[in-house]
PDB file as gemmi writes it, atoms N, CA and C in Angstrom:
CRYST1    1.000    1.000    1.000  90.00  90.00  90.00 P 1                      
ATOM      1  N   MET A   1       1.144  -1.111  -0.101  1.00  0.00           N  
ATOM      2  CA  MET A   1       0.348   0.193  -0.128  1.00  0.00           C  
ATOM      3  C   MET A   1       0.976   1.359   0.137  1.00  0.00           C  
ATOM      4  N   LYS A   2       1.461   1.297   0.745  1.00  0.00           N  
ATOM      5  CA  LYS A   2       2.537   2.264   1.050  1.00  0.00           C  
ATOM      6  C   LYS A   2       3.225   2.587   0.077  1.00  0.00           C  
ATOM      7  N   HIS A   3       3.809   1.696  -1.132  1.00  0.00           N  
ATOM      8  CA  HIS A   3       3.928   1.733  -2.361  1.00  0.00           C  
ATOM      9  C   HIS A   3       3.932   2.547  -3.225  1.00  0.00           C  
ATOM     10  N   ALA A   4       1.836   1.943  -3.153  1.00  0.00           N  
ATOM     11  CA  ALA A   4       0.884   2.848  -4.215  1.00  0.00           C  
ATOM     12  C   ALA A   4       0.940   3.839  -3.915  1.00  0.00           C  
ATOM     13  N   LEU A   5       1.431   4.268  -3.024  1.00  0.00           N  
ATOM     14  CA  LEU A   5       0.612   5.898  -2.991  1.00  0.00           C  
ATOM     15  C   LEU A   5       1.839   6.743  -2.604  1.00  0.00           C  
ATOM     16  N   LEU A   6       2.827   6.346  -3.064  1.00  0.00           N  
ATOM     17  CA  LEU A   6       4.174   6.966  -3.268  1.00  0.00           C  
ATOM     18  C   LEU A   6       4.073   6.969  -4.420  1.00  0.00           C  
ATOM     19  N   ALA A   7       3.758   5.934  -4.913  1.00  0.00           N  
ATOM     20  CA  ALA A   7       4.337   6.291  -6.590  1.00  0.00           C  
ATOM     21  C   ALA A   7       2.635   7.167  -7.472  1.00  0.00           C  
ATOM     22  N   ALA A   8       1.763   7.357  -6.783  1.00  0.00           N  
ATOM     23  CA  ALA A   8       1.222   8.378  -6.425  1.00  0.00           C  
ATOM     24  C   ALA A   8       1.117   9.867  -6.213  1.00  0.00           C  
ATOM     25  N   LEU A   9       1.033   9.958  -5.358  1.00  0.00           N  
ATOM     26  CA  LEU A   9       2.638  11.229  -4.847  1.00  0.00           C  
ATOM     27  C   LEU A   9       3.377  11.629  -6.085  1.00  0.00           C  
ATOM     28  N   ALA A  10       4.462  10.738  -6.538  1.00  0.00           N  
ATOM     29  CA  ALA A  10       5.512  10.733  -7.271  1.00  0.00           C  
ATOM     30  C   ALA A  10       5.038  11.864  -8.558  1.00  0.00           C  
ATOM     31  N   PHE A  11       4.443  11.430  -9.284  1.00  0.00           N  
ATOM     32  CA  PHE A  11       2.995  11.025 -10.566  1.00  0.00           C  
ATOM     33  C   PHE A  11       2.460  12.717 -10.292  1.00  0.00           C  
ATOM     34  N   THR A  12       1.712  13.284  -9.088  1.00  0.00           N  
ATOM     35  CA  THR A  12       1.083  14.061  -9.051  1.00  0.00           C  
ATOM     36  C   THR A  12       2.409  15.164  -8.634  1.00  0.00           C  
ATOM     37  N   TRP A  13       3.272  15.134  -7.946  1.00  0.00           N  
ATOM     38  CA  TRP A  13       4.923  15.800  -7.959  1.00  0.00           C  
ATOM     39  C   TRP A  13       5.192  16.680  -9.272  1.00  0.00           C  
ATOM     40  N   LEU A  14       5.296  15.386  -9.889  1.00  0.00           N  
ATOM     41  CA  LEU A  14       5.630  15.978 -11.514  1.00  0.00           C  
ATOM     42  C   LEU A  14       4.661  15.994 -12.662  1.00  0.00           C  
ATOM     43  N   THR A  15       3.964  15.768 -12.379  1.00  0.00           N  
ATOM     44  CA  THR A  15       2.778  16.662 -13.312  1.00  0.00           C  
ATOM     45  C   THR A  15       2.616  17.775 -12.651  1.00  0.00           C  
ATOM     46  N   LEU A  16       2.058  18.145 -11.193  1.00  0.00           N  
ATOM     47  CA  LEU A  16       2.699  19.581 -10.673  1.00  0.00           C  
ATOM     48  C   LEU A  16       3.525  20.891 -11.353  1.00  0.00           C  
ATOM     49  N   ALA A  17       4.747  19.910 -10.976  1.00  0.00           N  
ATOM     50  CA  ALA A  17       5.736  20.855 -11.040  1.00  0.00           C  
ATOM     51  C   ALA A  17       6.099  21.650 -12.331  1.00  0.00           C  
ATOM     52  N   PRO A  18       6.720  22.830 -11.699  1.00  0.00           N  
ATOM     53  CA  PRO A  18       6.816  23.965 -12.334  1.00  0.00           C  
ATOM     54  C   PRO A  18       7.872  23.616 -13.830  1.00  0.00           C  
ATOM     55  N   THR A  19       7.496  23.699 -15.301  1.00  0.00           N  
ATOM     56  CA  THR A  19       7.737  23.306 -15.831  1.00  0.00           C  
ATOM     57  C   THR A  19       8.987  24.861 -16.576  1.00  0.00           C  
ATOM     58  N   SER A  20       9.751  24.430 -17.215  1.00  0.00           N  
ATOM     59  CA  SER A  20      10.192  25.998 -17.381  1.00  0.00           C  
ATOM     60  C   SER A  20      10.090  26.443 -18.239  1.00  0.00           C  
ATOM     61  N   GLN A  21       9.602  28.369 -18.022  1.00  0.00           N  
ATOM     62  CA  GLN A  21       8.613  28.522 -19.463  1.00  0.00           C  
ATOM     63  C   GLN A  21       9.314  28.990 -20.330  1.00  0.00           C  
ATOM     64  N   ALA A  22       9.438  29.421 -21.570  1.00  0.00           N  
ATOM     65  CA  ALA A  22       9.963  30.252 -22.508  1.00  0.00           C  
ATOM     66  C   ALA A  22       9.760  31.694 -22.187  1.00  0.00           C  
ATOM     67  N   GLU A  23      11.352  31.420 -22.916  1.00  0.00           N  
ATOM     68  CA  GLU A  23      11.762  33.319 -23.091  1.00  0.00           C  
ATOM     69  C   GLU A  23      11.236  34.251 -24.279  1.00  0.00           C  
ATOM     70  N   GLN A  24       9.682  34.893 -24.004  1.00  0.00           N  
ATOM     71  CA  GLN A  24       9.084  34.883 -25.006  1.00  0.00           C  
ATOM     72  C   GLN A  24       9.303  36.773 -25.253  1.00  0.00           C  
ATOM     73  N   ARG A  25       9.984  36.858 -26.188  1.00  0.00           N  
ATOM     74  CA  ARG A  25      10.247  38.342 -26.885  1.00  0.00           C  
ATOM     75  C   ARG A  25       9.955  38.321 -28.261  1.00  0.00           C  
ATOM     76  N   THR A  26       9.597  40.165 -27.705  1.00  0.00           N  
ATOM     77  CA  THR A  26       9.020  40.797 -29.480  1.00  0.00           C  
ATOM     78  C   THR A  26      10.368  41.014 -29.883  1.00  0.00           C  
ATOM     79  N   ALA A  27      10.928  41.643 -31.148  1.00  0.00           N  
ATOM     80  CA  ALA A  27      12.025  42.561 -31.289  1.00  0.00           C  
ATOM     81  C   ALA A  27      11.678  43.243 -32.590  1.00  0.00           C  
ATOM     82  N   THR A  28      12.010  44.183 -33.048  1.00  0.00           N  
ATOM     83  CA  THR A  28      11.266  44.572 -33.945  1.00  0.00           C  
ATOM     84  C   THR A  28      13.209  45.227 -35.117  1.00  0.00           C  
ATOM     85  N   PHE A  29      12.891  44.971 -36.809  1.00  0.00           N  
ATOM     86  CA  PHE A  29      14.120  44.132 -37.657  1.00  0.00           C  
ATOM     87  C   PHE A  29      13.959  45.723 -38.440  1.00  0.00           C  
ATOM     88  N   THR A  30      14.439  46.785 -38.855  1.00  0.00           N  
ATOM     89  CA  THR A  30      14.439  47.476 -40.193  1.00  0.00           C  
ATOM     90  C   THR A  30      15.410  46.079 -41.038  1.00  0.00           C  
ATOM     91  N   VAL A  31      14.697  46.102 -42.184  1.00  0.00           N  
ATOM     92  CA  VAL A  31      15.101  45.622 -43.524  1.00  0.00           C  
ATOM     93  C   VAL A  31      15.105  45.713 -44.729  1.00  0.00           C  
ATOM     94  N   ASP A  32      16.247  46.284 -44.879  1.00  0.00           N  
ATOM     95  CA  ASP A  32      16.932  46.068 -45.751  1.00  0.00           C  
ATOM     96  C   ASP A  32      16.292  46.025 -47.435  1.00  0.00           C  
ATOM     97  N   LYS A  33      16.474  46.240 -48.609  1.00  0.00           N  
ATOM     98  CA  LYS A  33      16.525  45.922 -49.889  1.00  0.00           C  
ATOM     99  C   LYS A  33      14.551  45.456 -50.257  1.00  0.00           C  
ATOM    100  N   MET A  34      13.967  45.787 -49.063  1.00  0.00           N  
ATOM    101  CA  MET A  34      12.822  45.043 -49.643  1.00  0.00           C  
ATOM    102  C   MET A  34      12.331  45.545 -50.818  1.00  0.00           C  
ATOM    103  N   PHE A  35      11.694  45.509 -51.978  1.00  0.00           N  
ATOM    104  CA  PHE A  35      11.124  46.551 -52.955  1.00  0.00           C  
ATOM    105  C   PHE A  35       9.931  45.526 -53.344  1.00  0.00           C  
ATOM    106  N   CYS A  36      10.153  44.576 -53.613  1.00  0.00           N  
ATOM    107  CA  CYS A  36       9.252  43.990 -53.923  1.00  0.00           C  
ATOM    108  C   CYS A  36       7.573  43.986 -53.455  1.00  0.00           C  
ATOM    109  N   ALA A  37       6.553  42.827 -53.691  1.00  0.00           N  
ATOM    110  CA  ALA A  37       5.500  41.593 -53.287  1.00  0.00           C  
ATOM    111  C   ALA A  37       6.550  40.130 -52.597  1.00  0.00           C  
ATOM    112  N   MET A  38       7.788  39.873 -53.177  1.00  0.00           N  
ATOM    113  CA  MET A  38       7.904  38.493 -52.726  1.00  0.00           C  
ATOM    114  C   MET A  38       8.383  38.614 -52.125  1.00  0.00           C  
ATOM    115  N   CYS A  39       9.306  40.013 -51.410  1.00  0.00           N  
ATOM    116  CA  CYS A  39      10.781  40.188 -50.220  1.00  0.00           C  
ATOM    117  C   CYS A  39      10.254  39.897 -49.542  1.00  0.00           C  
ATOM    118  N   PRO A  40       8.926  40.792 -48.456  1.00  0.00           N  
ATOM    119  CA  PRO A  40       8.261  39.893 -47.375  1.00  0.00           C  
ATOM    120  C   PRO A  40       8.230  38.717 -46.778  1.00  0.00           C  
ATOM    121  N   ILE A  41       7.687  38.100 -48.153  1.00  0.00           N  
ATOM    122  CA  ILE A  41       7.949  36.797 -48.040  1.00  0.00           C  
ATOM    123  C   ILE A  41       9.031  35.905 -47.759  1.00  0.00           C  
ATOM    124  N   THR A  42       9.769  36.274 -48.667  1.00  0.00           N  
ATOM    125  CA  THR A  42      11.159  35.487 -48.828  1.00  0.00           C  
ATOM    126  C   THR A  42      11.492  36.112 -46.615  1.00  0.00           C  
ATOM    127  N   VAL A  43      11.692  36.893 -46.354  1.00  0.00           N  
ATOM    128  CA  VAL A  43      12.222  37.697 -45.343  1.00  0.00           C  
ATOM    129  C   VAL A  43      11.241  36.637 -43.730  1.00  0.00           C  
ATOM    130  N   ARG A  44      10.131  36.587 -44.062  1.00  0.00           N  
ATOM    131  CA  ARG A  44       9.494  36.371 -42.941  1.00  0.00           C  
ATOM    132  C   ARG A  44      10.291  34.702 -43.164  1.00  0.00           C  
ATOM    133  N   THR A  45       9.669  33.972 -44.572  1.00  0.00           N  
ATOM    134  CA  THR A  45      10.284  32.448 -44.408  1.00  0.00           C  
ATOM    135  C   THR A  45      11.496  31.809 -43.651  1.00  0.00           C  
ATOM    136  N   ALA A  46      12.793  33.551 -43.808  1.00  0.00           N  
ATOM    137  CA  ALA A  46      14.399  33.276 -43.792  1.00  0.00           C  
ATOM    138  C   ALA A  46      13.371  33.280 -42.526  1.00  0.00           C  
ATOM    139  N   MET A  47      13.821  34.139 -41.817  1.00  0.00           N  
ATOM    140  CA  MET A  47      13.281  34.285 -40.406  1.00  0.00           C  
ATOM    141  C   MET A  47      12.262  33.922 -39.298  1.00  0.00           C  
ATOM    142  N   GLY A  48      11.480  33.042 -40.542  1.00  0.00           N  
ATOM    143  CA  GLY A  48      10.333  32.214 -39.417  1.00  0.00           C  
ATOM    144  C   GLY A  48      11.229  30.662 -39.359  1.00  0.00           C  
ATOM    145  N   LYS A  49      12.121  30.190 -39.824  1.00  0.00           N  
ATOM    146  CA  LYS A  49      13.015  29.405 -40.067  1.00  0.00           C  
ATOM    147  C   LYS A  49      13.573  29.101 -39.395  1.00  0.00           C  
ATOM    148  N   VAL A  50      14.106  29.798 -38.416  1.00  0.00           N  
ATOM    149  CA  VAL A  50      14.998  29.340 -37.225  1.00  0.00           C  
ATOM    150  C   VAL A  50      14.275  29.274 -36.235  1.00  0.00           C  
ATOM    151  N   ASP A  51      14.964  28.534 -35.105  1.00  0.00           N  
ATOM    152  CA  ASP A  51      14.611  27.955 -33.939  1.00  0.00           C  
ATOM    153  C   ASP A  51      14.865  28.510 -33.271  1.00  0.00           C  
ATOM    154  N   GLY A  52      12.936  28.934 -32.153  1.00  0.00           N  
ATOM    155  CA  GLY A  52      12.919  29.231 -31.552  1.00  0.00           C  
ATOM    156  C   GLY A  52      11.733  30.173 -32.084  1.00  0.00           C  
ATOM    157  N   VAL A  53      11.769  31.168 -33.103  1.00  0.00           N  
ATOM    158  CA  VAL A  53      10.738  31.852 -33.423  1.00  0.00           C  
ATOM    159  C   VAL A  53       9.653  31.274 -33.801  1.00  0.00           C  
ATOM    160  N   ALA A  54       8.526  32.166 -33.212  1.00  0.00           N  
ATOM    161  CA  ALA A  54       7.606  31.682 -32.786  1.00  0.00           C  
ATOM    162  C   ALA A  54       6.287  32.288 -33.816  1.00  0.00           C  
ATOM    163  N   ALA A  55       6.967  33.574 -34.179  1.00  0.00           N  
ATOM    164  CA  ALA A  55       6.070  34.550 -35.003  1.00  0.00           C  
ATOM    165  C   ALA A  55       6.949  35.882 -36.040  1.00  0.00           C  
ATOM    166  N   VAL A  56       6.600  36.112 -37.391  1.00  0.00           N  
ATOM    167  CA  VAL A  56       6.649  37.042 -37.637  1.00  0.00           C  
ATOM    168  C   VAL A  56       5.779  37.373 -38.508  1.00  0.00           C  
ATOM    169  N   GLU A  57       6.063  39.048 -38.730  1.00  0.00           N  
ATOM    170  CA  GLU A  57       5.189  40.447 -39.439  1.00  0.00           C  
ATOM    171  C   GLU A  57       5.681  40.774 -40.214  1.00  0.00           C  
ATOM    172  N   VAL A  58       6.338  40.778 -41.353  1.00  0.00           N  
ATOM    173  CA  VAL A  58       7.128  41.451 -42.176  1.00  0.00           C  
ATOM    174  C   VAL A  58       6.474  42.674 -42.702  1.00  0.00           C  
ATOM    175  N   ASP A  59       6.420  44.182 -43.365  1.00  0.00           N  
ATOM    176  CA  ASP A  59       5.376  45.234 -43.625  1.00  0.00           C  
ATOM    177  C   ASP A  59       6.297  45.855 -44.389  1.00  0.00           C  
ATOM    178  N   LEU A  60       5.953  45.653 -45.607  1.00  0.00           N  
ATOM    179  CA  LEU A  60       6.911  46.161 -47.125  1.00  0.00           C  
ATOM    180  C   LEU A  60       7.075  47.640 -47.134  1.00  0.00           C  
ATOM    181  N   ASP A  61       5.800  48.354 -47.249  1.00  0.00           N  
ATOM    182  CA  ASP A  61       5.609  49.996 -46.497  1.00  0.00           C  
ATOM    183  C   ASP A  61       6.961  50.911 -45.694  1.00  0.00           C  
ATOM    184  N   SER A  62       7.184  49.807 -45.094  1.00  0.00           N  
ATOM    185  CA  SER A  62       7.838  50.440 -43.679  1.00  0.00           C  
ATOM    186  C   SER A  62       9.406  49.788 -43.308  1.00  0.00           C  
ATOM    187  N   LYS A  63       9.608  48.780 -44.684  1.00  0.00           N  
ATOM    188  CA  LYS A  63      10.835  48.006 -44.083  1.00  0.00           C  
ATOM    189  C   LYS A  63      11.062  47.224 -43.125  1.00  0.00           C  
ATOM    190  N   SER A  64       9.986  46.472 -41.962  1.00  0.00           N  
ATOM    191  CA  SER A  64       9.803  45.953 -41.359  1.00  0.00           C  
ATOM    192  C   SER A  64      10.262  44.888 -40.681  1.00  0.00           C  
ATOM    193  N   ALA A  65      10.333  44.082 -39.820  1.00  0.00           N  
ATOM    194  CA  ALA A  65       9.936  43.300 -39.524  1.00  0.00           C  
ATOM    195  C   ALA A  65       9.401  42.753 -37.725  1.00  0.00           C  
ATOM    196  N   THR A  66       8.525  42.341 -37.491  1.00  0.00           N  
ATOM    197  CA  THR A  66       7.561  42.488 -35.512  1.00  0.00           C  
ATOM    198  C   THR A  66       8.416  41.393 -36.266  1.00  0.00           C  
ATOM    199  N   VAL A  67       9.376  39.762 -34.920  1.00  0.00           N  
ATOM    200  CA  VAL A  67       9.421  38.868 -34.492  1.00  0.00           C  
ATOM    201  C   VAL A  67       9.345  38.730 -33.247  1.00  0.00           C  
ATOM    202  N   VAL A  68       8.325  36.924 -32.389  1.00  0.00           N  
ATOM    203  CA  VAL A  68       7.987  37.382 -32.076  1.00  0.00           C  
ATOM    204  C   VAL A  68       9.061  35.800 -31.420  1.00  0.00           C  
ATOM    205  N   TYR A  69       9.751  35.965 -30.349  1.00  0.00           N  
ATOM    206  CA  TYR A  69      10.608  34.408 -30.188  1.00  0.00           C  
ATOM    207  C   TYR A  69      10.827  34.126 -28.814  1.00  0.00           C  
ATOM    208  N   ASP A  70      11.615  32.830 -28.815  1.00  0.00           N  
ATOM    209  CA  ASP A  70      12.089  32.404 -27.305  1.00  0.00           C  
ATOM    210  C   ASP A  70      13.324  33.159 -26.556  1.00  0.00           C  
ATOM    211  N   SER A  71      13.149  33.589 -26.664  1.00  0.00           N  
ATOM    212  CA  SER A  71      15.356  33.853 -25.595  1.00  0.00           C  
ATOM    213  C   SER A  71      15.489  33.438 -25.038  1.00  0.00           C  
ATOM    214  N   SER A  72      15.531  32.036 -25.169  1.00  0.00           N  
ATOM    215  CA  SER A  72      16.116  31.231 -24.243  1.00  0.00           C  
ATOM    216  C   SER A  72      16.485  29.526 -25.219  1.00  0.00           C  
ATOM    217  N   VAL A  73      15.886  29.999 -26.412  1.00  0.00           N  
ATOM    218  CA  VAL A  73      16.631  29.376 -27.391  1.00  0.00           C  
ATOM    219  C   VAL A  73      17.417  30.431 -28.775  1.00  0.00           C  
ATOM    220  N   VAL A  74      17.090  31.501 -28.582  1.00  0.00           N  
ATOM    221  CA  VAL A  74      17.342  32.527 -30.093  1.00  0.00           C  
ATOM    222  C   VAL A  74      17.503  33.421 -29.303  1.00  0.00           C  
ATOM    223  N   THR A  75      18.824  33.989 -30.281  1.00  0.00           N  
ATOM    224  CA  THR A  75      19.281  35.542 -29.891  1.00  0.00           C  
ATOM    225  C   THR A  75      18.682  37.089 -31.766  1.00  0.00           C  
ATOM    226  N   PRO A  76      18.593  37.799 -30.633  1.00  0.00           N  
ATOM    227  CA  PRO A  76      17.774  38.427 -32.345  1.00  0.00           C  
ATOM    228  C   PRO A  76      19.665  38.587 -33.297  1.00  0.00           C  
ATOM    229  N   GLU A  77      20.261  38.791 -32.804  1.00  0.00           N  
ATOM    230  CA  GLU A  77      21.339  38.903 -33.436  1.00  0.00           C  
ATOM    231  C   GLU A  77      21.364  37.248 -35.053  1.00  0.00           C  
ATOM    232  N   ARG A  78      20.992  36.170 -34.584  1.00  0.00           N  
ATOM    233  CA  ARG A  78      20.810  35.448 -34.884  1.00  0.00           C  
ATOM    234  C   ARG A  78      19.773  35.098 -36.015  1.00  0.00           C  
ATOM    235  N   ILE A  79      18.499  35.585 -35.825  1.00  0.00           N  
ATOM    236  CA  ILE A  79      17.690  35.919 -36.428  1.00  0.00           C  
ATOM    237  C   ILE A  79      17.662  37.264 -37.445  1.00  0.00           C  
ATOM    238  N   ALA A  80      18.329  38.326 -37.638  1.00  0.00           N  
ATOM    239  CA  ALA A  80      18.779  38.940 -38.706  1.00  0.00           C  
ATOM    240  C   ALA A  80      19.788  38.162 -39.346  1.00  0.00           C  
ATOM    241  N   GLU A  81      20.408  37.846 -38.580  1.00  0.00           N  
ATOM    242  CA  GLU A  81      21.628  36.747 -39.401  1.00  0.00           C  
ATOM    243  C   GLU A  81      21.052  35.567 -40.960  1.00  0.00           C  
ATOM    244  N   ALA A  82      19.453  35.539 -40.385  1.00  0.00           N  
ATOM    245  CA  ALA A  82      19.105  34.385 -41.418  1.00  0.00           C  
ATOM    246  C   ALA A  82      18.553  35.556 -42.417  1.00  0.00           C  
ATOM    247  N   SER A  83      17.764  36.703 -41.548  1.00  0.00           N  
ATOM    248  CA  SER A  83      17.173  37.572 -42.676  1.00  0.00           C  
ATOM    249  C   SER A  83      18.146  37.701 -43.971  1.00  0.00           C  
ATOM    250  N   ALA A  84      19.439  37.666 -43.781  1.00  0.00           N  
ATOM    251  CA  ALA A  84      21.040  38.812 -43.341  1.00  0.00           C  
ATOM    252  C   ALA A  84      21.379  37.328 -45.443  1.00  0.00           C  
ATOM    253  N   HIS A  85      21.180  36.041 -44.601  1.00  0.00           N  
ATOM    254  CA  HIS A  85      21.476  35.271 -45.872  1.00  0.00           C  
ATOM    255  C   HIS A  85      20.371  35.196 -46.713  1.00  0.00           C  
ATOM    256  N   ALA A  86      19.163  35.316 -46.596  1.00  0.00           N  
ATOM    257  CA  ALA A  86      18.877  35.656 -47.991  1.00  0.00           C  
ATOM    258  C   ALA A  86      18.227  36.321 -48.721  1.00  0.00           C  
ATOM    259  N   GLY A  87      19.303  37.705 -47.433  1.00  0.00           N  
ATOM    260  CA  GLY A  87      19.348  38.852 -49.041  1.00  0.00           C  
ATOM    261  C   GLY A  87      19.051  39.770 -48.332  1.00  0.00           C  
ATOM    262  N   TYR A  88      18.185  39.761 -47.708  1.00  0.00           N  
ATOM    263  CA  TYR A  88      17.565  40.945 -46.660  1.00  0.00           C  
ATOM    264  C   TYR A  88      18.758  41.341 -45.508  1.00  0.00           C  
ATOM    265  N   PRO A  89      19.913  42.114 -45.343  1.00  0.00           N  
ATOM    266  CA  PRO A  89      19.847  42.673 -44.780  1.00  0.00           C  
ATOM    267  C   PRO A  89      19.116  43.714 -43.057  1.00  0.00           C  
ATOM    268  N   ALA A  90      19.015  42.705 -42.168  1.00  0.00           N  
ATOM    269  CA  ALA A  90      18.360  43.644 -40.892  1.00  0.00           C  
ATOM    270  C   ALA A  90      19.643  43.168 -39.837  1.00  0.00           C  
ATOM    271  N   GLU A  91      18.417  44.696 -39.482  1.00  0.00           N  
ATOM    272  CA  GLU A  91      18.741  44.910 -38.178  1.00  0.00           C  
ATOM    273  C   GLU A  91      17.662  45.264 -36.929  1.00  0.00           C  
ATOM    274  N   GLN A  92      18.192  44.787 -35.784  1.00  0.00           N  
ATOM    275  CA  GLN A  92      17.361  45.121 -34.595  1.00  0.00           C  
ATOM    276  C   GLN A  92      17.410  46.931 -34.522  1.00  0.00           C  
ATOM    277  N   LYS A  93      15.869  47.440 -33.733  1.00  0.00           N  
ATOM    278  CA  LYS A  93      15.193  49.200 -33.879  1.00  0.00           C  
ATOM    279  C   LYS A  93      15.477  48.588 -31.977  1.00  0.00           C  
ATOM    280  N   MET A  94      16.278  49.698 -32.023  1.00  0.00           N  
ATOM    281  CA  MET A  94      16.448  49.610 -30.251  1.00  0.00           C  
ATOM    282  C   MET A  94      15.196  50.636 -29.586  1.00  0.00           C  
TER     283      MET A  94                                                      
END                                                                             
């Protein structure tokens, strides 16, 4: 009986124990060289493929991208680098 009780307590503790929360942040980038309707799609795809990126919105008119990301997985520098590798240099707005 003790083993069953201990097993139940251990299971309950494991399922209720706090899990590590994602360090979700938002960063806005200026993105150079966007001139046509396909450019934002390319930037969104490049940034969105980076591990830790949850969402990307790109605006052609303002030549900017807003990215929601997990800061425990990725840095804004890495996200900007992905855009630059796709041909669209990006810099985080401060």
